[in-house]
DONUKE-388399 format. One record per residue (C-alpha): residue number from 1; x, y, z. Coordinates in steps of 0.05 Angstrom, whole numbers. Layout:
N
<site resi="NUM" east="X" north="Y" up="Z"/>
...
END
This chain:
157
<site resi="1" east="0" north="0" up="0"/>
<site resi="2" east="30" north="67" up="-21"/>
<site resi="3" east="36" north="124" up="29"/>
<site resi="4" east="-12" north="182" up="19"/>
<site resi="5" east="15" north="252" up="30"/>
<site resi="6" east="-50" north="272" up="65"/>
<site resi="7" east="-43" north="217" up="116"/>
<site resi="8" east="31" north="229" up="129"/>
<site resi="9" east="50" north="156" up="121"/>
<site resi="10" east="-7" north="128" up="163"/>
<site resi="11" east="-32" north="61" up="138"/>
<site resi="12" east="-86" north="49" up="190"/>
<site resi="13" east="-141" north="93" up="219"/>
<site resi="14" east="-132" north="116" up="291"/>
<site resi="15" east="-165" north="71" up="342"/>
<site resi="16" east="-217" north="104" up="387"/>
<site resi="17" east="-203" north="69" up="453"/>
<site resi="18" east="-146" north="112" up="480"/>
<site resi="19" east="-169" north="181" up="502"/>
<site resi="20" east="-168" north="227" up="562"/>
<site resi="21" east="-207" north="287" up="587"/>
<site resi="22" east="-189" north="351" up="623"/>
<site resi="23" east="-253" north="372" up="660"/>
<site resi="24" east="-228" north="429" up="703"/>
<site resi="25" east="-160" north="459" up="719"/>
<site resi="26" east="-156" north="409" up="777"/>
<site resi="27" east="-186" north="349" up="741"/>
<site resi="28" east="-137" north="335" up="684"/>
<site resi="29" east="-119" north="273" up="644"/>
<site resi="30" east="-178" north="232" up="668"/>
<site resi="31" east="-188" north="167" up="631"/>
<site resi="32" east="-260" north="151" up="613"/>
<site resi="33" east="-294" north="88" up="588"/>
<site resi="34" east="-336" north="126" up="538"/>
<site resi="35" east="-345" north="196" up="509"/>
<site resi="36" east="-401" north="214" up="461"/>
<site resi="37" east="-439" north="274" up="434"/>
<site resi="38" east="-386" north="311" up="395"/>
<site resi="39" east="-438" north="324" up="342"/>
<site resi="40" east="-448" north="397" up="320"/>
<site resi="41" east="-506" north="409" up="273"/>
<site resi="42" east="-523" north="470" up="232"/>
<site resi="43" east="-598" north="482" up="230"/>
<site resi="44" east="-622" north="496" up="160"/>
<site resi="45" east="-660" north="560" up="146"/>
<site resi="46" east="-708" north="555" up="88"/>
<site resi="47" east="-737" north="614" up="51"/>
<site resi="48" east="-766" north="630" up="-17"/>
<site resi="49" east="-731" north="683" up="-56"/>
<site resi="50" east="-783" north="734" up="-79"/>
<site resi="51" east="-761" north="737" up="-152"/>
<site resi="52" east="-750" north="662" up="-158"/>
<site resi="53" east="-790" north="630" up="-215"/>
<site resi="54" east="-787" north="562" up="-180"/>
<site resi="55" east="-836" north="538" up="-127"/>
<site resi="56" east="-782" north="514" up="-80"/>
<site resi="57" east="-743" north="542" up="-22"/>
<site resi="58" east="-670" north="561" up="-17"/>
<site resi="59" east="-632" north="533" up="42"/>
<site resi="60" east="-577" north="567" up="80"/>
<site resi="61" east="-540" north="549" up="145"/>
<site resi="62" east="-569" north="575" up="209"/>
<site resi="63" east="-552" north="571" up="283"/>
<site resi="64" east="-506" north="515" up="305"/>
<site resi="65" east="-537" north="465" up="354"/>
<site resi="66" east="-490" north="426" up="399"/>
<site resi="67" east="-507" north="358" up="429"/>
<site resi="68" east="-498" north="343" up="503"/>
<site resi="69" east="-432" north="309" up="516"/>
<site resi="70" east="-437" north="244" up="555"/>
<site resi="71" east="-377" north="216" up="592"/>
<site resi="72" east="-375" north="149" up="629"/>
<site resi="73" east="-323" north="120" up="675"/>
<site resi="74" east="-314" north="69" up="730"/>
<site resi="75" east="-325" north="90" up="801"/>
<site resi="76" east="-263" north="90" up="846"/>
<site resi="77" east="-260" north="90" up="922"/>
<site resi="78" east="-262" north="160" up="953"/>
<site resi="79" east="-270" north="194" up="885"/>
<site resi="80" east="-331" north="239" up="880"/>
<site resi="81" east="-302" north="292" up="834"/>
<site resi="82" east="-366" north="294" up="791"/>
<site resi="83" east="-409" north="308" up="851"/>
<site resi="84" east="-362" north="362" up="878"/>
<site resi="85" east="-363" north="397" up="810"/>
<site resi="86" east="-438" north="391" up="803"/>
<site resi="87" east="-450" north="416" up="874"/>
<site resi="88" east="-417" north="482" up="855"/>
<site resi="89" east="-478" north="497" up="813"/>
<site resi="90" east="-532" north="539" up="845"/>
<site resi="91" east="-591" north="575" up="816"/>
<site resi="92" east="-565" north="620" up="760"/>
<site resi="93" east="-492" north="611" up="782"/>
<site resi="94" east="-444" north="562" up="751"/>
<site resi="95" east="-370" north="566" up="736"/>
<site resi="96" east="-365" north="548" up="663"/>
<site resi="97" east="-302" north="511" up="643"/>
<site resi="98" east="-263" north="496" up="580"/>
<site resi="99" east="-261" north="420" up="573"/>
<site resi="100" east="-211" north="383" up="529"/>
<site resi="101" east="-224" north="313" up="501"/>
<site resi="102" east="-161" north="284" up="470"/>
<site resi="103" east="-155" north="223" up="426"/>
<site resi="104" east="-86" north="192" up="435"/>
<site resi="105" east="-43" north="146" up="393"/>
<site resi="106" east="-6" north="85" up="419"/>
<site resi="107" east="51" north="129" up="444"/>
<site resi="108" east="4" north="175" up="483"/>
<site resi="109" east="11" north="233" up="433"/>
<site resi="110" east="-50" north="274" up="415"/>
<site resi="111" east="-80" north="256" up="347"/>
<site resi="112" east="-145" north="295" up="353"/>
<site resi="113" east="-173" north="343" up="404"/>
<site resi="114" east="-242" north="370" up="419"/>
<site resi="115" east="-250" north="434" up="460"/>
<site resi="116" east="-316" north="448" up="495"/>
<site resi="117" east="-324" north="522" up="509"/>
<site resi="118" east="-365" north="547" up="569"/>
<site resi="119" east="-382" north="476" up="592"/>
<site resi="120" east="-416" north="454" up="656"/>
<site resi="121" east="-448" north="390" up="683"/>
<site resi="122" east="-523" north="383" up="674"/>
<site resi="123" east="-534" north="312" up="698"/>
<site resi="124" east="-498" north="257" up="736"/>
<site resi="125" east="-522" north="185" up="731"/>
<site resi="126" east="-498" north="140" up="786"/>
<site resi="127" east="-489" north="65" up="777"/>
<site resi="128" east="-545" north="17" up="787"/>
<site resi="129" east="-536" north="-30" up="845"/>
<site resi="130" east="-549" north="-105" up="838"/>
<site resi="131" east="-533" north="-156" up="892"/>
<site resi="132" east="-528" north="-211" up="839"/>
<site resi="133" east="-487" north="-171" up="788"/>
<site resi="134" east="-413" north="-177" up="772"/>
<site resi="135" east="-401" north="-114" up="731"/>
<site resi="136" east="-359" north="-55" up="752"/>
<site resi="137" east="-394" north="7" up="780"/>
<site resi="138" east="-399" north="60" up="725"/>
<site resi="139" east="-422" north="132" up="732"/>
<site resi="140" east="-439" north="181" up="677"/>
<site resi="141" east="-438" north="256" up="672"/>
<site resi="142" east="-473" north="298" up="619"/>
<site resi="143" east="-442" north="364" up="600"/>
<site resi="144" east="-474" north="421" up="562"/>
<site resi="145" east="-431" north="473" up="526"/>
<site resi="146" east="-435" north="534" up="481"/>
<site resi="147" east="-384" north="517" up="428"/>
<site resi="148" east="-345" north="457" up="402"/>
<site resi="149" east="-277" north="465" up="368"/>
<site resi="150" east="-239" north="407" up="337"/>
<site resi="151" east="-165" north="406" up="321"/>
<site resi="152" east="-118" north="354" up="293"/>
<site resi="153" east="-50" north="334" up="320"/>
<site resi="154" east="-11" north="388" up="283"/>
<site resi="155" east="-50" north="445" up="317"/>
<site resi="156" east="-63" north="415" up="386"/>
<site resi="157" east="9" north="405" up="410"/>
END
């Protein structure tokens, strides 16, 4: 297989299982089991041009809508960081953070990075408890944000 200049010699796509998250200035490099919701979507605005001879609308990009980011991880003894962060939220007061989600290669170098601007936790889901279960305890946090920026390895180092 010949090397492609656009892929800089890469012959395989990057695996998605090695990533880390910086939630706050004190919660950095946290490994998670799952991260989802990095899905920006431009809403389409439809209108009919007044002088158009066609009976159809013209579409143009409108406001960007960002999905809620969901992060899941195993629960560790004496680690309630999600709850501490969420408890800082009071009616109409929240400290919004810049969150970084970094996809890493096998050497731990950043291959892709997503930056959530003005992010804060909206929901925490604790693990379910089962006396007959044998799974690990997993908690999830949902994060809302105002902007999502994505960068590749060349601009995130």
